N, C-alpha and C positions, 0 to 999 in steps of 0.2 A: 755432838759437836755444836756447842752454842753460837749461835748469830757476832753474838757483842763479846765474844773474846777475837773474829780472823776480824783485819785488816786487808783492806784492798792497793794494792797496790798497781801505779800505769808505768806504763814501761815504757819508750819508746828510745830506738836508736841515738838518735839526731839530740833531744832535748835532756834526754836523761829520766829517771823514774821518780815518781808522786806520791810517798802514801796517804792516803784519800780519812782513812781510816775504816771506823768499823758503820754498813748498810747505817740508815737512817731508821730510826723505830717503827716508820710504817710500814717500810721495806721486811720489815721481820714477824712484821703481827701477820701481815697477810697473805706475803708471799715467796715465805721461805720454809724449804723442808728442806731442811741442813742434813737431816738421818736418812733423809731419800735425796741424797746429790741433789737438790738443787738452794744455789744461796738467791736472792732478789739483793739484786742497787743499782740504783737510779743512782746513773752518772752523774755525777756535775760536770757544767758548765769547765774551761776551758780559766778563764776569769776566778772559775772558786777554785781549780786545779792551780792556779802561779799567783795566790795570793798578792797584790797591790799593779799587778797589770790590769790593763785593760785593754776592749777589745782589738783598740787600735796595735795594739802589738805585733796580732796576729794576722794583718791583713795580706802581708810575702807569703800565707801559708792559703793554698786553692781547701785542701784537707791535714788531717794529721791522724797517722797511727798509731792505736798506743798493742800490746797485747798484756791485756791484766794477770793478773796475780795474785792467790790470796800467803796473805802472816798467819800462822791459826796459831793461840799458845795451849799450849797444854798439861792440863793439868797438875799430870802424870807423870812424868819429865822436867813439869818448867818451865821449855826450853819453846822460842817460838820455830814452827815447824814449816816448814816452804810447802804450797799448792800449790804447782800446775795444771794448767789442760788434757789428756792426753794429749788433744788435739789444738795447738796454738788457735785455729780459724777459728773452733769455737770462744775462743776466749779472745778476738779481736776485736776491737772499738777504734772508727773510726771519724772523727771529728770531721766536718765539709760544709764546705760555704751555702750550695748549693741544700742543703738541709736546714741552713740558719736558718732558722724567724727575724725578721726586722721589724722594729718596733715604730716607725712616722715619730708617730707624734699622740698627746692626747689635749682633751679637747671637753671641758674649761680648765685650765691651768691650778683654778686653787676649785679644790672639792672639800663639801660634807658632809658629815652623817648624810643619809638618806635622796642626796642629790643625785641624777642622771649624767656616766662619764663616759665619753670616744673614746675606745682604742681605737687609733688605724697602724693595722696587718700586713706587712707581704707573710704569709706562711710558711713560701714558699716548698719544699718540697713536702713540708714536714711533718704535712696531713694525707703521704701518699699510702700509708698501713688503715686503713681501720676497723676495727677488728668488728669482725658480723655475730661475734656467742653476746661478750660484755661493749657491748656497744658505751664511749661517753663520748663529749663533749670535745670541741678541738683540738681548746689544750686545757691545760690541765691544772693549773697552777698563775690565779692573779693577785694580787699582793700589793698596796697603793702606801710604805710606809708603814708595812706590816701589818695594812689590815684589808680584809680581803671584798673583793670585789662579786653580787651577787649576777650575775647573767638569764637568773630563773626566765623571766619576763622577756627578754629578748636571743636564748642562742638555746638550743639543746639536741641530743644528739647525732639528729641528722642534719644539724646547718657541717655544710660544706662552704672552705672559702676563698677565691678562685687565687690560684694560683699564678708567683711573678708579679701581682696586683696590689693597690692600698684598698682594703677588705677594712668597715665600720662593724667595730666594735662596741652596742650599750651593752651596761653597765646601770645596777646602782651600788651607792656608794654604801658602805660600811662605816661602822663605829668609827669616825677621824676627825683629829680636830681642824679646825680651817690651816691650810697652810701654801704659800707659794712657791715652794720644790722641797718638792716628792721623790722617794726614794721608791720605784718601781720595780717589779720582780711581777715578770709573765714570762712563764714556762713553755710547751708543746713537749710532749710526750713524743718520742720519737725512735726509730730499730725497732728489731724485731728481738727484745726479748721477751 
């Protein structure tokens, strides 16, 4: 089974279904063994699933539950083959406010290559699960206008951020042109997948 020919569909009885496409290349290369029955798929955020929506559009929900399924294109039959889990609970994904980190602010507002940058983040329960074997930073992706931030001098795998409180996380800005209105992409890895 070729994971690049699979598409993940998220089904919710109230909101409906969303087809999110193939897994990202990183998930395929490092974590998927489809011949052995394992497909790694990093679940997108709700605002990525529903393009054009903002996080405020979901304020009425304390949690949203989806059942994920796959659609695989078969080169043999030239048809789309739907695939579901034998046990629906194994494919249930729950977005919850208590596991949704909050980015409160960044400082300074204008950053440039090599400048220090600070983020004030409340991880809530997002880091409740810590892997003992494969230790990682409390978060896994931080981009400012698409450029990476280096946390090596400030944060390591043993760093623990307090829950339900603002934590200051410092880093050094990578290549970036000075800009007073940056797009921030700050992502935590949550769940037990």
